[in-house]
C-alpha positions, 0 to 999 in steps of 0.5 A: 728297410735296406741294410744300408739305411738301417746302418745309417739310422743306427749310426746316427742314433748312437752318435747322438747318444755318445754326444749327449754322454760326452756333454754330460761328462764334460758338465760334471767335470766342469762343475768339479773344476770350478770347485777346484778353482775356488780352492786355488790361492794363486791368482794368476793360475785362477785367472787363466783357468777361469777364463778358459773354463768359461769359454769351454762352458759356453761351447757346451751350452751352445750344444745343450742350451737348455741345461740349467746346471750349465747356465747356472755355472756360467752365471756364477762364473762370469760374475765371480770372474768380473769381481775378482779380476776385471774390476781391478784391471790396471787401466782402471776401465770398468767396461770389461767388468760391465760386459762380464756382469751382463753375461752373468745376469743374462745366463741367469735370466735364461733360467728364470725366464722359463717361469712365465709369471716371472718373465711377464713381470720382469718389465713391470713394477717391483710389487708385480715382480715380488708376486711373480717370485712367489711362484718359485721355490727354495730350489730356485734360490741359486739361479735368483741369487746369481742373477741378482749378483750379476745384475746388481754388480753391473749397476754398481759399476754403472752408477752414472747410468740412470737406466741402470740405477732404475733397476735397483728396486727389482734387484733388491726384490729378487735378493729379498726373495733369497733372504726369505728362502735361505738367508745362509746361502753362499756364506750369508750372501743375501745379507752381504748383498743387501748390506752392500746395497744399503751401505753404498748409497747416501741416505737421499738415494736409498742408503741406510747405514743402520740396515747395512751394518745389521746385514753385514753383522748377520753375514759375519755371524753366518760365515763365522767371519771366515768369508773375507770378501764381506769385510772388504765391502763392509769397509768400502761401503758402510765404513766409508759412508759413515766415515769410520776410518778406524772400522775401515782399517780394522776390516782390512787388517782382519782380511790381511791377518786371516789365513787363506786356509780358514775357509778352504772351499772359498780360498780363491775368494779370500785370496781376492779379498786380500788383493782388494784390501791392498788396493783399498789401503792405497785409497784411504786418504782419498776416502777419509 
């Protein structure tokens, strides 16, 4: 082999290695970056930081499209950003939130669809999906949880779309898998989700106020009442469904009076909960 050809091969080899090292380094930095952002209490800083980090993350994913860690960060990031910022836009349009929730769902599905049983069952009945989910393990809980969060949240802001509502049984099946495997995941996240699911709908459409209350109470127990977003959804779903104005107001007061330092790792989520509490108070006479 000529010296020049060998030099080219060596250069290409090391360029590829350096690029992969750079990607791994960026991924680690971004993972830490999202942890830091979750501890932020200034919503303006968080808004700008998350948006820019998500685009950087998508750039990294384009270079390393099969990286589960990056895909999971994107799934969680887009759904969290949609809930925290896009849903409360001043123009009251939910179009942006819908689009962002779909991104969160789709990034999660890119992980889950590697499982052939899941991929084949996704378009079938909830029972077939439940059977396919049995092929996953506890290690898959984060991907299943955040995919269901993105998908379920999209449905929640698309209640006039029958095709979106038709997916609820599948989403519930996915979250019940999480509940069975790790009910404490993300501050009792599966209880929070199912409590919202059963509390947001009237009984004739699958709502169940008793089940909703029990799930929320379990979520409060797991987080020791420190994850304030649960109180927001307890108020806007269960309390509204049962027309319990006193409970509604007490939930918002709990959010208002709790220090952001009560749960440092979720300071941003709790700050967003306080913002949502202010917005809900403005609607109280319309809701009761």
